[in-house]
N, C-alpha and C positions, 0 to 999 in steps of 0.2 A: 219384175225382171229378176231372174235369179242369178246371183254372182257366184263365181267359181271361186271358193276361198282356199284352194290348194296352196302349198308352200311356193311352188312356181308361179302361180297365178298372182301371189302377192308381190312379186318382185316388180311389176310394172306399175304399182299404185304407191310407191315410197315406202312401204312397209319392209321391204328386203326380207321376204319370208324366211329363208334360211337363218339370216341373222336374228330375226325375231324369235324363231323357235329355239336357237341356240341360247338366247338371252333367257327365255322362259325357263329353259331346262336349267340354267345356270342359277337363277332366282329360286326356282323349286329347291335345287340342292342347298343353297344358302338356307333357305327357311326350315329345311329338315335338319341341317346341321345346329341351327339354332334351337329348335325345339328339343333336339336331343341333348344339347349342352344345358338348356334350362331344365330339362327334366333331371339331369345329373346333379345340377345345384340343388333342387328341391329335395333330392334324396338325401343330400349331404346335411339338409337342415334337420332330419328325422332325428338322429340321435342328440341334437342340440336341444330340440324341442322336449325330448323325453328326460333330458339329464341335467339341464340348467335352469336357471331363473332368468337368463336373458330376456329382454323384450324381444318381440317379433322383429321389430325394425333392426335390432342388433344383429339377429341371427340372418336377416336378409343381406346385409352388408358383409357378414363375416364369410357367407357361401357365395358372394359375388354378385346380388342382384343390386339394382341400382335404388330401389325402394321396397318398403314393405308391401306396397301394392302389387308390384311385379311378383314377388314371392308369392302373396296370396292367390294372384290369378293362375300362376303355373301349378302351385300345391293343390288348388281346387279342381282343376282340370286333371291332374294326374291322379290324385287320391280320392276326390270326390267329398272332400271336406275341406275347412278352413285350417291354417295352421292352430289357431287358438283350441278348435274343437279336438284336433288331433292330440294337442298337448294335455287337455283335460282328460281324455281317454287313456293316453298312454304314460303319463307322467310317472317315473320312477323317484325321483327326488320328492 
């Protein structure tokens, strides 16, 4: 038995298709904004990694992350290396 899963078809099964699609779009926008904001915060860590001896955890909090792990995850996703590795390669001080 094949189910028709169009937006209008979902209205009868409690999903309220249009509201569901609206919510999915809204959540997608929120996640996109969050990703963009995290990327911005990671970019703010770059000069601190290059020019200070602050611990990675201190830099994470300075640029607005809740933890060192959160900075590390975003940093690796954006730049392909950890903050520690970046610091070793780029340190000016």
